[in-house]
N, C-alpha and C positions, 0 to 999 in steps of 0.2 A: 132189696137193699143188701149189699154185701160190704164187709169191712175186713181189711187184712193189714197186718203189720208188714212193713217193707223198709229195711235199712234206716231205722231211727224215726220212721214216720208211720202214720196210719192212713191208708187209702180207703175212702168210702165212695161207693157208687150207688146211685138211686136211679132205677130204670122205670119207664112207664111204657104203655102200649098205645098211647094216643096218636094224634096225627103228626107228631114231630114238630120241630121248630120251623116256623115260617122263614123261608129264605130272605124275605124282606127285612127281618130284624136280627138274623143270625149274627152278623158282625157287631151289632150294638146291644146284644142280649143283656149284658151286665152293666149297662149304663142306666142311670136314673131316668125314670119316666118313659121307658120303652115298654110298650105293650102291643099285643096283636089283637086284643079284644077291646072294643069300645065299651066303656061303662062298667067293666067288671074288675077294676083295680087301678091303682095309680102307676104301676110299673116300677115300684121301689123294692119289692121283695128280693129279687135276685141281686140287685145292686147292693143292698144292705147285707145280705148273706155273704156275698163274696168279700165285701170290705171287712166284715168281722173275721172271716177266715184269714185274709191277708194280714190283718192286724195281729193275728196270733202266729204269724210266721208260715202260713200255708198258702195254698192257691186253690182256685175253683175254676172249672171249665165244663163245657157241655159238648156232646156230640149228638148228631141226629141224622136219621135217614127219613126223608119225607114219607109219610104213610106208615112208618114202622116205629114210632115212638122216639123217645129221647133218653139220653143217659147223662145225668148230672154227676160229676165227680169232684171230690175235693180231697186234698192231702193236708194233714196237719202234723207237725213234729210231735213226737212222743215227749212226755214230760221229762225234763232233764237233758234233752238233746237239742242241739242246734241253736239258732239265733234267738228263738222265743225264750228259751231257758236263760240265756244271757240277759235279755231284756227284763225278765222277771227278777233275776238276781239284782240288776241295777235298781229296779223299783224298790225291792226290799231294802237295799242299802240306803237309798235316799230317804225312805220313810222311817227308818230306824232312828 
């Protein structure tokens, strides 16, 4: 795992050395109930993780080379920068 600051945001990358992402599900990877393994999960983990990141003003994506693992990346704005900070300020104003 690596993390680095870039222009008001933080980029995190998590790599593995597994078989990679199956081509059959690559385009639907972040959709609910998508899984390549029968019986070992509901296929909700990546969909929920990406939605949480998007809800905080970021994005999540994956790259993969078959047989050489996958890299899951996400970017989040740093506190006090960008749209997420404006939403947080709006929430504080409403709840005050």
